C-alpha positions as CSV (number, residue, x, y, z in Angstrom):
1,M,-8.3,53.7,8.1
2,Q,-4.7,55.0,8.3
3,L,-2.4,55.8,5.5
4,D,0.7,53.9,5.4
5,P,4.0,56.0,4.6
6,L,5.4,53.0,2.7
7,V,2.3,52.6,0.6
8,L,2.5,56.2,-0.4
9,A,6.1,56.2,-1.0
10,A,5.6,53.0,-3.5
11,I,2.8,55.0,-5.3
12,A,5.0,58.1,-5.6
13,V,7.8,56.0,-7.1
14,M,5.7,54.1,-9.3
15,A,4.0,57.6,-10.5
16,V,7.5,59.1,-11.3
17,A,8.8,55.8,-13.0
18,T,5.7,55.8,-15.3
19,Y,6.0,59.7,-16.0
20,A,9.8,59.1,-16.4
21,T,9.2,56.3,-19.1
22,R,6.6,58.3,-20.9
23,I,9.0,61.4,-21.3
24,F,12.2,59.4,-22.0
25,G,10.3,57.3,-24.5
26,G,8.9,60.6,-26.4
27,W,12.4,62.1,-26.2
28,L,13.9,59.0,-27.7
29,V,11.3,58.7,-30.5
30,R,11.9,62.2,-31.7
31,R,15.7,61.9,-31.6
32,A,15.7,58.5,-33.2
33,T,14.8,57.3,-36.7
34,I,12.6,54.3,-36.6
35,S,12.0,52.5,-39.7
36,G,11.8,48.9,-40.8
37,R,11.5,46.0,-38.1
38,L,11.6,48.5,-35.3
39,A,8.5,50.3,-36.6
40,G,6.7,47.1,-37.1
41,A,7.7,46.3,-33.4
42,L,6.5,49.2,-32.0
43,E,3.1,49.0,-33.8
44,A,2.7,45.5,-32.3
45,V,3.2,46.6,-28.7
46,P,-0.3,47.9,-27.9
47,G,-1.9,44.5,-29.0
48,A,0.6,42.5,-27.3
49,V,0.2,44.6,-23.9
50,L,-3.7,44.1,-24.3
51,I,-3.1,40.3,-24.8
52,A,-1.0,40.0,-21.9
53,I,-3.5,41.7,-19.7
54,I,-6.4,39.7,-21.0
55,A,-5.0,36.1,-21.8
56,P,-4.6,35.0,-18.1
57,K,-8.2,36.0,-17.4
58,V,-9.7,34.2,-20.3
59,F,-7.7,31.1,-18.8
60,A,-8.4,31.3,-15.3
61,T,-12.2,32.1,-15.4
62,G,-15.1,30.1,-16.3
63,P,-16.4,28.9,-19.6
64,A,-18.6,32.0,-20.3
65,E,-15.5,34.1,-20.4
66,S,-13.2,31.9,-22.4
67,L,-16.3,31.5,-25.1
68,A,-16.6,35.3,-25.0
69,A,-13.0,35.7,-25.5
70,V,-13.0,33.4,-28.8
71,I,-16.0,35.4,-30.1
72,T,-14.0,38.7,-29.4
73,V,-11.3,37.3,-31.8
74,L,-13.6,35.9,-34.3
75,L,-15.4,39.7,-34.5
76,A,-11.7,41.3,-34.5
77,L,-10.9,39.5,-37.8
78,R,-13.8,41.1,-39.7
79,L,-15.0,44.1,-37.9
80,P,-13.2,47.2,-36.3
81,L,-11.9,47.2,-32.9
82,I,-14.7,49.1,-30.9
83,A,-17.3,46.8,-32.6
84,A,-15.1,43.7,-31.6
85,V,-14.9,44.9,-28.0
86,S,-18.6,45.7,-27.9
87,G,-19.8,42.5,-29.2
88,G,-17.2,40.6,-26.7
89,C,-18.9,42.6,-23.9
90,L,-22.4,41.6,-25.0
91,A,-21.1,38.1,-25.7
92,V,-19.6,37.5,-21.9
93,V,-23.0,38.9,-20.5
94,A,-25.1,36.8,-22.6
95,L,-23.2,33.8,-21.9
96,R,-23.0,34.6,-18.2
97,M,-26.8,34.3,-18.2
98,V,-26.8,31.1,-20.1
99,L,-24.2,29.3,-18.8
100,G,-24.4,30.5,-15.1
């Protein structure tokens, strides 16, 4: 296996970009006053990112995964996040065994 210099350069650029956004974001948050609608929007970002990652898989996979996603959402309405995620993982395993 050979290391492609372009791949290594792409990884390095992505690492620098990720680090820069984290540093700049922290610097910006310390300097700015965040309240009202902006605070609400920033609180919604982690959930929105999680949904953006998970939603394509829910709709692009089989019925077991789709049903498990529905079960996870229902659990998340009543239980803490860790319990909902655990229940969703168990649901997908069980549904895969049942549905194939």
